[in-house]
C-alpha positions as CSV (number, residue, x, y, z in Angstrom):
1,M,120.1,-97.8,-182.2
2,P,122.7,-95.1,-182.3
3,L,122.6,-92.7,-185.2
4,I,126.0,-93.9,-186.1
5,L,124.8,-97.5,-187.2
6,A,121.9,-96.0,-189.2
7,D,121.5,-96.1,-193.0
8,K,122.3,-93.2,-195.2
9,G,119.1,-91.6,-196.4
10,N,116.6,-93.1,-194.2
11,E,114.3,-90.7,-192.1
12,M,114.4,-91.5,-188.7
13,N,112.8,-90.0,-185.5
14,I,115.2,-89.2,-182.2
15,K,114.1,-91.2,-179.3
16,K,116.6,-90.5,-176.9
17,I,119.7,-88.5,-176.4
18,T,122.3,-89.7,-173.9
19,G,125.2,-87.9,-172.1
20,N,125.6,-85.1,-169.8
21,D,123.6,-82.0,-169.5
22,E,125.9,-80.0,-171.4
23,T,126.2,-82.4,-174.2
24,K,122.3,-82.4,-174.1
25,R,122.0,-78.6,-174.2
26,F,124.5,-78.3,-177.1
27,L,122.6,-80.8,-179.5
28,N,119.2,-79.1,-178.3
29,S,120.6,-75.8,-179.6
30,L,121.4,-77.7,-182.9
31,G,117.6,-78.5,-183.3
32,L,118.2,-82.2,-182.3
33,V,115.5,-82.7,-179.7
34,I,113.5,-85.9,-179.1
35,G,110.8,-86.7,-181.7
36,E,112.3,-84.7,-184.2
37,S,113.0,-86.0,-187.6
38,I,116.4,-86.6,-189.0
39,K,118.1,-87.9,-191.8
40,V,121.8,-89.2,-192.5
41,I,123.1,-87.5,-195.5
42,S,126.8,-88.8,-195.7
43,E,129.4,-90.5,-193.4
44,L,133.2,-90.3,-193.6
45,G,135.1,-91.9,-191.4
46,G,132.3,-92.2,-188.6
47,N,131.5,-88.6,-188.7
48,L,128.1,-87.6,-189.8
49,I,126.4,-85.0,-192.0
50,I,122.7,-85.1,-191.1
51,S,119.5,-83.2,-192.2
52,V,117.6,-81.7,-189.3
53,K,114.8,-78.8,-189.3
54,D,116.0,-78.1,-193.2
55,S,119.6,-77.7,-192.4
56,R,122.8,-79.8,-192.3
57,V,124.7,-80.6,-189.2
58,A,128.2,-82.1,-189.1
59,L,128.5,-84.5,-186.0
60,D,131.7,-86.4,-184.9
61,K,131.5,-89.9,-183.8
62,S,131.1,-89.6,-180.0
63,L,127.9,-87.2,-180.4
64,A,126.8,-89.1,-183.1
65,S,126.8,-92.2,-180.9
66,R,124.7,-90.4,-178.2
67,I,121.9,-89.7,-180.6
68,I,119.3,-93.0,-180.2
69,V,116.9,-93.4,-183.3
């Protein structure tokens, strides 16, 4: 399921990242790689704040929908 549909507070693993190469490279630079554990901290208007590798990252709706958990 896309990250945007995930429940807040649950820790999940990234199974797939969709999109073009530039999008994948950008998400990879944020530490969002396949197999990495992530957790949704909060959600506001479809935009997410997630925890990955002991840091917090804000993602908009379109980027969050490209991450499959």
